[in-house]
C-alpha positions, 0 to 999 in steps of 0.5 A: 684250727689256726686263729686265721681260720677260725675268725675267716681271716684269709690272705685276701681280706688280709691284704684288704687290711694292709692296703688300707693301712698303706702297709707297702713293699716300701715300707717292708723295705725300710724295715729290712734296711734297719733290721741290724738297727733293730736288733741292736736296739730291741733290748734297749727299748724293751728295758725302757718300756718295762720301766715305764710300766712299772713306774705306773701305779695302777698297772704295777697294782695290777701285777701285784694283784693278779700275778702269782710269780715275783714282781721281778720275775715277772718284770724280767719276762715282759722284758724279754717278750717285748725285745723278742717282739720288736725283734720279730718285726724285722726278722718279718721284713727280711724273711723271704730274702730280697723280696722281704716278708709279707706280714701274711697269716703266719704272722697274723696267727702269732699276733691273734694268739697273742691277743688272747693270752692278753685276754686270758691274763685280763690284762687291761686293754687300755694299758696295752694300747697305751703302751704303743704310744710309749714305744712309738715314742721310744723309737723315734728317740733311737732313731734320732740318735742313730740316724740324726743326719738322716731325716728322710730315712728316720721319717720313713722308718718311724711311719713303717714301725708305727704302721705295723704296730697298728697292723699287730693291735688289729689282731690283739683287739680282734682276738681279745674281743672274740676271746672275751666273749667265747669265754663268757660261754658264747661261741660267735664264731657261729656267725660266720658263714664258711663261703663268706669273704669277710672276716669276724670283725665285720659281723660284730653287729651280727654279734651284738645282736645275737648276744642281745637277743640271748640275754633277752631270752635269757631273762624271759626264762629267768622271770618265768622260772622266778614266776614258776618257782613262786608258784610251785613255792606257793603249791608246796607250801599249800600241799604241805598244810593240807598234809599236816592237817591230814596227818593231824586228823588221821592221828585223831582217827587212830587215837579214836580207833585205839579208844574204841578198842579199848572201850571194847576190851572193857566191854568184854569182860563185862559180857563174861557176866552173859553166862550167867543170864537167862535167855531174854537177859542175855537178849537185853545184854546184847544190844548195848554191846552192838556199838563194840564189836569184838565185845558183842561177838564174845557176849553172842557166843556166850549167850549162844552157848547159854541158849544152847544149855536152855533148849537142851534143858527144855527139851529134857523137860518136853521129853519128862512131861511126855513120859509123865503124860503116858503115866497119867494115861495109865492111871487113868486107865487104872482109875477106868478099870477101877471104876468098872470093877467097882460097877461090877462089884456093885451089881454082884452086891445087889444080887447078893441081896442083904449079905453083899450090902456091905460089899456094896458100901466098899464098892460105892467108896471104890467107885468114888475114889476111881471117879476122883482119880480119873478128875484128877488124872485129867487135871493133870493131863490138862496141866501136862499138855499145858506145860508142853505146849508151853515148852514147845513154844519156849523152845521155838523162842529160844531157837528163834533166839539162837538164830538172831544171836548167831546172826548178831556174832556173825555181824559182829565177827565181820564188824571186828574184821572191818575195824581191824582192816580200818584201823590198819588202813589208817595206820598205813595212811598215817605212815603214807601221809608222814612219808608225803609230808617229808617228801613235801618238806624236802620239795618245798626246800627245792622250790625255796632254793629254786626261787633263790636261784631264780632271782639270782639269776634274774639280778645277774641278768639285769645287771648286763642289760641296758633297757631302752628308756 
């Protein structure tokens, strides 16, 4: 897109500029008349202009500082450009034949492009605009030398050339200003309406308001960003502290679980003695082991094995007692039969009279023995019955203890599983907490960087904003 189109500069509003400045056909005719003179003196004026330019310490320092090429090469290039520029004024005046050029859109496009170049080179406008005073002085000097005896032509020529210089300066300043703002990242051409008859220079008031509103919005955004980053940094710091505390607590819990595990292993070794305990001792040994699941399980299993042996022994005793009871029954029957036989013998001895007296005495002794045997058998039977009852009670008690130990073993197994699961969960939580701590630390660094960036933006914005008093 042509610069004149970009800046909404049309032939009509360009004519308005020329009419205001009174750049008329008569001026163009004067320039056309001086065309040969202009072509001849252009190198002379350019050389003297360049000498004056580089004689200034500030301008020379600029070129020494910002230009990467050799200073003499830069000087020669500027001299050629200024000579071509001066010639081009008279070439434009002669363009189109006798009617002459109009210094229209094509000419103004070239001037606008040169203005953009000045901005991109960061050349100070004060030196460039001031240079036109030097050009006017040099033009007047060479006009006096050539047309000393034609003062009217000389005055008209000075006026026409000065008017074109100012016309060109308009383009340079317009392009320099617009391109300067565009280089800041603000496309101010968007304030132009395609149907608007005015060019962009007549909308600079809106452009200033646009830039101001953008800077104010940027300031508010930077302040909000700064506030947010501060809150974020504070929140992340709090999370980091809490995460560290949680990690410390988990580490302590893990250490406690590890200590419990070591204690359980020690208790397990002690529980191995349960195999040598009676049922009552095994039951008493179970109580202090309840605090350690693995040890309880081991002791419960060993006590259960012990009670199973006791139950088996009691069952054998019970069986033997029943067998003894059967034997005593036989003995009792024998005693009863012996008593009957002794009684019969006594009867027969009585019948035999004197001859059976000795046999009667024997029969009495046999009956006495049978009676004593019967009484002894009864006592044995009572004792055996009592033992059988006690054995039955002991068997029931051992079975009850067996059930209790079995329940303890099941509970201990479940508790052992729970402890292992808790230990695993705590280990996982500890890893997660450490990972969260690392992420939090990274997030904390990001928050600090964000805060610093927001502060830099805020400082940068405040450097370019003038707040109302």
